[in-house]
Z-matrix of the N, CA and C atoms (Angstrom, degrees):
N
C 1 1.434
C 2 1.517 1 111.08
N 3 1.331 2 118.63 1 -42.49
C 4 1.432 3 122.24 2 -177.37
C 5 1.503 4 110.33 3 -64.03
N 6 1.334 5 118.47 4 -44.57
C 7 1.457 6 122.66 5 179.48
C 8 1.520 7 109.37 6 -62.90
N 9 1.278 8 118.67 7 -47.24
C 10 1.461 9 121.37 8 -179.61
C 11 1.534 10 109.57 9 -62.65
N 12 1.283 11 119.29 10 -39.18
C 13 1.482 12 124.03 11 178.44
C 14 1.522 13 108.83 12 -58.87
N 15 1.330 14 116.27 13 -50.45
C 16 1.441 15 120.97 14 -176.18
C 17 1.531 16 112.25 15 -68.06
N 18 1.309 17 116.99 16 -28.91
C 19 1.468 18 121.05 17 178.66
C 20 1.543 19 113.04 18 -83.63
N 21 1.337 20 114.44 19 -2.32
C 22 1.497 21 119.11 20 -178.07
C 23 1.501 22 112.35 21 76.51
N 24 1.331 23 118.03 22 19.76
C 25 1.471 24 121.34 23 -177.77
C 26 1.553 25 110.47 24 -118.28
N 27 1.324 26 116.97 25 34.23
C 28 1.467 27 120.67 26 -177.23
C 29 1.520 28 112.05 27 -60.21
N 30 1.286 29 118.47 28 -27.33
C 31 1.485 30 120.61 29 -179.67
C 32 1.522 31 110.62 30 -67.33
N 33 1.306 32 119.16 31 -14.80
C 34 1.452 33 121.16 32 176.56
C 35 1.545 34 110.21 33 -67.18
N 36 1.304 35 117.00 34 -14.29
C 37 1.485 36 121.30 35 177.15
C 38 1.509 37 110.90 36 -74.60
N 39 1.289 38 117.48 37 -19.79
C 40 1.455 39 123.12 38 -177.67
C 41 1.517 40 112.21 39 -68.12
N 42 1.298 41 117.48 40 129.29
C 43 1.462 42 121.07 41 177.55
C 44 1.498 43 111.11 42 -56.07
N 45 1.302 44 120.55 43 128.72
C 46 1.460 45 122.21 44 -177.64
C 47 1.532 46 113.97 45 -63.94
N 48 1.368 47 115.37 46 -19.92
C 49 1.471 48 118.67 47 178.57
C 50 1.560 49 111.95 48 -74.43
N 51 1.334 50 117.16 49 -16.06
C 52 1.436 51 119.40 50 176.18
C 53 1.534 52 107.43 51 -77.16
N 54 1.294 53 114.09 52 123.29
C 55 1.488 54 117.48 53 -176.60
C 56 1.543 55 109.17 54 -115.77
N 57 1.262 56 113.70 55 170.03
C 58 1.493 57 120.40 56 178.56
C 59 1.529 58 108.26 57 -59.75
N 60 1.281 59 119.36 58 152.15
C 61 1.452 60 124.72 59 -0.01
C 62 1.534 61 112.30 60 -90.11
N 63 1.284 62 116.23 61 136.63
C 64 1.454 63 123.39 62 169.65
C 65 1.473 64 108.32 63 -143.26
N 66 1.307 65 115.91 64 154.82
C 67 1.472 66 121.88 65 -178.38
C 68 1.516 67 109.64 66 -90.59
N 69 1.362 68 114.78 67 112.44
C 70 1.440 69 118.79 68 177.29
C 71 1.506 70 111.26 69 -60.70
N 72 1.309 71 116.24 70 -34.92
C 73 1.482 72 121.15 71 -179.24
C 74 1.510 73 109.53 72 -64.73
N 75 1.382 74 116.95 73 -40.80
C 76 1.452 75 120.08 74 -179.45
C 77 1.519 76 110.30 75 -67.72
N 78 1.330 77 117.92 76 -41.72
C 79 1.457 78 121.27 77 179.47
C 80 1.505 79 110.74 78 -62.35
N 81 1.344 80 118.39 79 -45.25
C 82 1.428 81 120.99 80 177.33
C 83 1.537 82 112.55 81 -62.86
N 84 1.296 83 115.49 82 -37.32
C 85 1.441 84 121.78 83 177.35
C 86 1.542 85 111.34 84 -60.99
N 87 1.318 86 114.91 85 -46.63
C 88 1.491 87 120.81 86 178.60
C 89 1.521 88 112.66 87 -62.24
N 90 1.322 89 114.95 88 -41.58
C 91 1.460 90 120.59 89 178.71
C 92 1.552 91 108.55 90 -63.81
N 93 1.306 92 117.07 91 -45.84
C 94 1.462 93 122.53 92 178.71
C 95 1.542 94 110.25 93 -58.21
N 96 1.310 95 116.91 94 -45.30
C 97 1.468 96 119.21 95 179.81
C 98 1.533 97 111.29 96 -65.81
N 99 1.315 98 115.55 97 -41.33
C 100 1.473 99 119.83 98 176.78
C 101 1.509 100 112.23 99 -58.30
N 102 1.316 101 116.43 100 -42.30
C 103 1.478 102 121.22 101 178.84
C 104 1.524 103 111.31 102 -68.40
N 105 1.301 104 116.96 103 -34.64
C 106 1.476 105 120.31 104 175.04
C 107 1.535 106 111.06 105 -60.58
N 108 1.315 107 115.98 106 -35.15
C 109 1.468 108 121.45 107 -176.30
C 110 1.521 109 112.91 108 -75.37
N 111 1.323 110 118.97 109 -14.28
C 112 1.477 111 119.18 110 -178.04
C 113 1.523 112 111.69 111 -118.54
N 114 1.323 113 116.63 112 22.18
C 115 1.462 114 120.05 113 178.38
C 116 1.514 115 108.34 114 -59.90
N 117 1.347 116 115.29 115 152.53
C 118 1.453 117 122.85 116 -175.50
C 119 1.518 118 114.99 117 -56.61
N 120 1.318 119 117.33 118 -44.70
C 121 1.470 120 120.87 119 -179.05
C 122 1.496 121 109.84 120 -93.96
N 123 1.340 122 117.60 121 124.48
C 124 1.427 123 120.62 122 -178.01
C 125 1.530 124 113.30 123 -57.24
N 126 1.293 125 116.77 124 -33.78
C 127 1.491 126 119.35 125 179.17
C 128 1.528 127 113.33 126 -67.97
N 129 1.350 128 117.42 127 -15.35
C 130 1.464 129 120.52 128 176.79
C 131 1.533 130 111.77 129 -87.05
N 132 1.335 131 116.58 130 -16.26
C 133 1.462 132 120.35 131 -179.96
C 134 1.484 133 112.55 132 -75.75
N 135 1.349 134 118.77 133 143.24
C 136 1.451 135 120.34 134 179.29
C 137 1.509 136 110.70 135 -75.11
N 138 1.323 137 116.40 136 152.16
C 139 1.490 138 120.93 137 175.61
C 140 1.519 139 106.54 138 -78.33
N 141 1.346 140 116.79 139 161.76
C 142 1.443 141 121.16 140 -172.00
C 143 1.491 142 112.65 141 -62.41
N 144 1.338 143 119.62 142 -34.91
C 145 1.470 144 120.52 143 178.36
C 146 1.527 145 110.17 144 -63.36
N 147 1.328 146 116.29 145 -35.95
C 148 1.494 147 119.89 146 176.41
C 149 1.519 148 111.11 147 -68.02
N 150 1.316 149 117.72 148 -39.67
C 151 1.434 150 122.08 149 179.12
C 152 1.513 151 109.37 150 -62.42
N 153 1.324 152 117.84 151 -47.08
C 154 1.476 153 121.44 152 179.56
C 155 1.533 154 109.10 153 -61.17
N 156 1.342 155 116.86 154 -40.65
C 157 1.463 156 120.59 155 179.27
C 158 1.554 157 110.98 156 -62.45
N 159 1.351 158 115.40 157 -46.70
C 160 1.449 159 120.74 158 -179.48
C 161 1.512 160 111.33 159 -61.20
N 162 1.332 161 116.85 160 -41.40
C 163 1.455 162 121.70 161 -178.81
C 164 1.572 163 110.08 162 -67.25
N 165 1.282 164 117.19 163 -36.64
C 166 1.451 165 120.74 164 -174.47
C 167 1.510 166 116.25 165 -91.57
N 168 1.349 167 118.73 166 -5.73
C 169 1.446 168 121.42 167 -176.30
C 170 1.526 169 110.05 168 -131.82
N 171 1.334 170 115.40 169 107.30
C 172 1.464 171 120.37 170 179.87
C 173 1.537 172 111.92 171 -62.26
N 174 1.287 173 116.28 172 -23.29
C 175 1.456 174 119.75 173 -176.90
C 176 1.540 175 113.42 174 -84.31
N 177 1.321 176 115.93 175 -11.96
C 178 1.483 177 120.58 176 179.08
C 179 1.514 178 107.91 177 -67.06
N 180 1.337 179 115.62 178 129.49
C 181 1.484 180 120.13 179 -179.27
C 182 1.541 181 109.83 180 -77.00
N 183 1.291 182 114.61 181 144.34
C 184 1.480 183 120.18 182 178.49
C 185 1.508 184 108.99 183 -114.41
N 186 1.350 185 117.09 184 139.80
C 187 1.448 186 121.31 185 174.37
C 188 1.520 187 110.14 186 -83.73
N 189 1.280 188 115.52 187 162.10
C 190 1.473 189 120.06 188 175.32
C 191 1.574 190 107.79 189 -75.45
N 192 1.318 191 115.63 190 128.68
C 193 1.474 192 117.56 191 -177.67
C 194 1.542 193 111.36 192 -70.12
N 195 1.305 194 111.78 193 149.36
C 196 1.507 195 119.33 194 175.10
C 197 1.516 196 106.77 195 -96.60
N 198 1.314 197 115.25 196 168.24
C 199 1.479 198 121.11 197 -176.46
C 200 1.549 199 110.87 198 -53.48
N 201 1.329 200 116.64 199 141.95
C 202 1.440 201 119.66 200 176.93
C 203 1.485 202 113.31 201 -71.71
N 204 1.312 203 116.53 202 165.50
C 205 1.484 204 121.37 203 -178.57
C 206 1.516 205 110.04 204 -74.17
N 207 1.317 206 119.87 205 -11.08
C 208 1.438 207 123.07 206 -178.93
C 209 1.533 208 108.75 207 -150.05
N 210 1.288 209 116.73 208 160.22
C 211 1.455 210 121.06 209 176.89
C 212 1.512 211 107.30 210 -148.32
N 213 1.308 212 117.67 211 125.35
C 214 1.439 213 122.20 212 177.30
C 215 1.501 214 108.80 213 -77.13
N 216 1.333 215 117.13 214 137.07
C 217 1.455 216 120.39 215 177.99
C 218 1.507 217 106.04 216 -109.69
N 219 1.321 218 115.56 217 122.25
C 220 1.486 219 121.44 218 178.42
C 221 1.523 220 109.23 219 -74.50
N 222 1.276 221 115.80 220 153.90
C 223 1.466 222 120.14 221 177.80
C 224 1.488 223 115.05 222 -51.51
N 225 1.306 224 116.70 223 -45.00
C 226 1.447 225 122.15 224 179.33
C 227 1.511 226 112.25 225 -61.92
N 228 1.355 227 116.76 226 -39.99
C 229 1.449 228 121.22 227 177.64
C 230 1.507 229 111.80 228 -66.25
N 231 1.343 230 115.54 229 -38.10
C 232 1.440 231 120.58 230 -179.90
C 233 1.533 232 112.26 231 -65.68
N 234 1.335 233 115.99 232 -43.44
C 235 1.443 234 118.80 233 179.03
C 236 1.514 235 113.17 234 -66.30
N 237 1.333 236 116.51 235 -28.57
C 238 1.469 237 118.63 236 -176.95
C 239 1.521 238 111.03 237 -89.34
N 240 1.305 239 117.10 238 -3.65
C 241 1.454 240 119.99 239 179.48
C 242 1.518 241 109.89 240 -83.39
N 243 1.357 242 115.08 241 124.74
C 244 1.476 243 117.40 242 -175.65
C 245 1.500 244 112.82 243 -66.28
N 246 1.332 245 119.31 244 -38.67
C 247 1.451 246 123.28 245 -179.82
C 248 1.499 247 108.98 246 -96.25
N 249 1.303 248 116.74 247 78.86
C 250 1.466 249 123.69 248 -173.61
C 251 1.531 250 108.80 249 -61.31
N 252 1.318 251 114.77 250 128.95
C 253 1.464 252 120.50 251 178.88
C 254 1.530 253 108.55 252 -115.92
N 255 1.308 254 117.06 253 130.26
C 256 1.457 255 120.34 254 177.87
C 257 1.492 256 109.85 255 -67.56
N 258 1.324 257 117.86 256 136.34
C 259 1.439 258 124.04 257 -179.81
C 260 1.513 259 113.36 258 -100.20
N 261 1.302 260 117.31 259 10.47
C 262 1.462 261 119.97 260 -179.45
C 263 1.542 262 107.76 261 -135.76
N 264 1.309 263 112.69 262 161.14
C 265 1.473 264 118.88 263 177.90
C 266 1.530 265 108.82 264 -138.02
N 267 1.268 266 115.82 265 157.88
C 268 1.451 267 121.74 266 177.08
C 269 1.542 268 108.29 267 -125.41
N 270 1.293 269 116.68 268 143.81
C 271 1.427 270 120.68 269 176.00
C 272 1.534 271 110.11 270 -138.19
N 273 1.276 272 118.24 271 175.37
C 274 1.443 273 120.87 272 -175.33
C 275 1.494 274 111.51 273 -105.89
N 276 1.321 275 118.96 274 34.07
C 277 1.444 276 122.90 275 177.10
C 278 1.473 277 110.92 276 -75.17
N 279 1.315 278 117.76 277 137.53
C 280 1.424 279 120.90 278 175.94
C 281 1.517 280 109.55 279 -116.09
N 282 1.283 281 118.06 280 152.97
C 283 1.428 282 123.28 281 179.14
C 284 1.537 283 107.70 282 -113.67
N 285 1.306 284 115.45 283 133.89
C 286 1.452 285 121.47 284 176.08
C 287 1.523 286 110.22 285 -116.94
N 288 1.284 287 116.11 286 125.99
C 289 1.479 288 119.97 287 178.95
C 290 1.521 289 108.48 288 -93.08
N 291 1.276 290 116.69 289 126.49
C 292 1.443 291 119.86 290 177.60
C 293 1.495 292 109.84 291 -98.35
N 294 1.320 293 117.37 292 136.25
C 295 1.460 294 121.05 293 177.29
C 296 1.540 295 108.81 294 -120.37
N 297 1.320 296 114.40 295 143.34
C 298 1.460 297 119.74 296 179.80
C 299 1.490 298 112.84 297 -73.19
N 300 1.329 299 117.81 298 164.62
C 301 1.473 300 120.87 299 178.61
C 302 1.480 301 113.06 300 -78.82
Protein backbone atom coordinates (compact mmCIF):
# COMPACT_ATOMS: atom_id res chain seq x y z
CA UNK A 1 0.00 0.00 0.00
CA UNK A 2 2.82 2.40 0.90
CA UNK A 3 4.62 1.85 -2.39
CA UNK A 4 1.44 2.29 -4.42
CA UNK A 5 0.58 5.45 -2.45
CA UNK A 6 3.99 6.99 -3.17
CA UNK A 7 3.79 6.05 -6.85
CA UNK A 8 0.37 7.72 -7.13
CA UNK A 9 -1.28 4.36 -7.80
CA UNK A 10 -3.17 3.89 -4.54
CA UNK A 11 -6.38 3.05 -6.39
CA UNK A 12 -4.69 -0.20 -7.46
CA UNK A 13 -5.47 -1.36 -3.91
CA UNK A 14 -9.16 -1.32 -4.76
CA UNK A 15 -10.70 -4.75 -5.36
CA UNK A 16 -11.41 -5.06 -9.10
CA UNK A 17 -14.82 -6.56 -8.29
CA UNK A 18 -15.92 -3.22 -6.87
CA UNK A 19 -17.60 -1.41 -9.69
CA UNK A 20 -18.99 2.05 -10.21
CA UNK A 21 -20.44 4.00 -8.67
CA UNK A 22 -17.90 4.61 -5.94
CA UNK A 23 -16.29 7.78 -4.73
CA UNK A 24 -12.63 7.93 -5.68
CA UNK A 25 -12.23 10.73 -3.13
CA UNK A 26 -13.64 8.52 -0.36
CA UNK A 27 -11.42 5.59 -1.32
CA UNK A 28 -8.30 7.80 -1.32
CA UNK A 29 -9.38 9.27 2.02
CA UNK A 30 -9.71 5.82 3.58
CA UNK A 31 -6.30 4.74 2.26
CA UNK A 32 -4.76 7.95 3.63
CA UNK A 33 -6.32 7.35 7.05
CA UNK A 34 -5.15 3.72 7.01
CA UNK A 35 -1.59 4.81 6.27
CA UNK A 36 -1.75 7.39 9.06
CA UNK A 37 -2.59 4.54 11.45
CA UNK A 38 0.53 2.51 10.61
CA UNK A 39 3.16 5.25 10.65
CA UNK A 40 6.51 4.17 12.04
CA UNK A 41 6.43 6.28 15.21
CA UNK A 42 3.48 5.56 17.49
CA UNK A 43 3.28 9.22 18.51
CA UNK A 44 2.60 10.13 14.86
CA UNK A 45 -0.41 7.80 14.66
CA UNK A 46 -3.86 9.28 15.28
CA UNK A 47 -5.87 8.21 18.29
CA UNK A 48 -9.06 6.23 17.60
CA UNK A 49 -11.40 9.15 18.28
CA UNK A 50 -9.51 11.12 15.62
CA UNK A 51 -9.75 8.22 13.18
CA UNK A 52 -13.52 8.00 13.72
CA UNK A 53 -13.80 11.77 13.25
CA UNK A 54 -11.74 11.68 10.02
CA UNK A 55 -13.81 8.81 8.63
CA UNK A 56 -17.10 10.51 9.43
CA UNK A 57 -16.30 14.06 8.34
CA UNK A 58 -15.33 14.81 4.77
CA UNK A 59 -14.29 18.30 5.83
CA UNK A 60 -11.70 17.04 8.34
CA UNK A 61 -8.24 17.77 6.99
CA UNK A 62 -5.81 14.88 6.63
CA UNK A 63 -2.06 15.09 6.93
CA UNK A 64 0.31 13.37 4.55
CA UNK A 65 1.26 9.99 6.02
CA UNK A 66 4.85 9.20 6.93
CA UNK A 67 6.52 5.89 6.20
CA UNK A 68 5.01 2.87 7.95
CA UNK A 69 6.84 0.95 10.63
CA UNK A 70 7.05 -2.02 8.28
CA UNK A 71 6.91 -2.78 4.59
CA UNK A 72 6.20 -6.13 3.00
CA UNK A 73 8.56 -7.02 0.19
CA UNK A 74 7.03 -9.08 -2.57
CA UNK A 75 9.07 -11.88 -4.11
CA UNK A 76 9.36 -10.04 -7.43
CA UNK A 77 10.61 -6.90 -5.67
CA UNK A 78 13.15 -8.93 -3.72
CA UNK A 79 14.56 -10.62 -6.79
CA UNK A 80 14.89 -7.30 -8.62
CA UNK A 81 16.65 -5.63 -5.70
CA UNK A 82 20.40 -5.45 -6.36
CA UNK A 83 21.40 -5.50 -2.69
CA UNK A 84 19.53 -8.64 -1.70
CA UNK A 85 18.68 -8.66 2.00
CA UNK A 86 17.78 -11.86 3.79
CA UNK A 87 14.31 -11.71 5.32
CA UNK A 88 14.82 -14.48 7.82
CA UNK A 89 17.13 -15.19 10.71
CA UNK A 90 18.24 -18.22 12.62
CA UNK A 91 19.16 -18.48 16.26
CA UNK A 92 20.14 -21.22 18.66
CA UNK A 93 17.09 -21.07 20.91
CA UNK A 94 15.78 -24.38 22.11
CA UNK A 95 12.33 -25.13 23.43
CA UNK A 96 11.76 -27.50 26.32
CA UNK A 97 8.34 -28.95 26.92
CA UNK A 98 7.54 -29.62 30.53
CA UNK A 99 5.11 -32.37 31.45
CA UNK A 100 3.45 -32.85 34.79
CA UNK A 101 3.86 -35.94 36.95
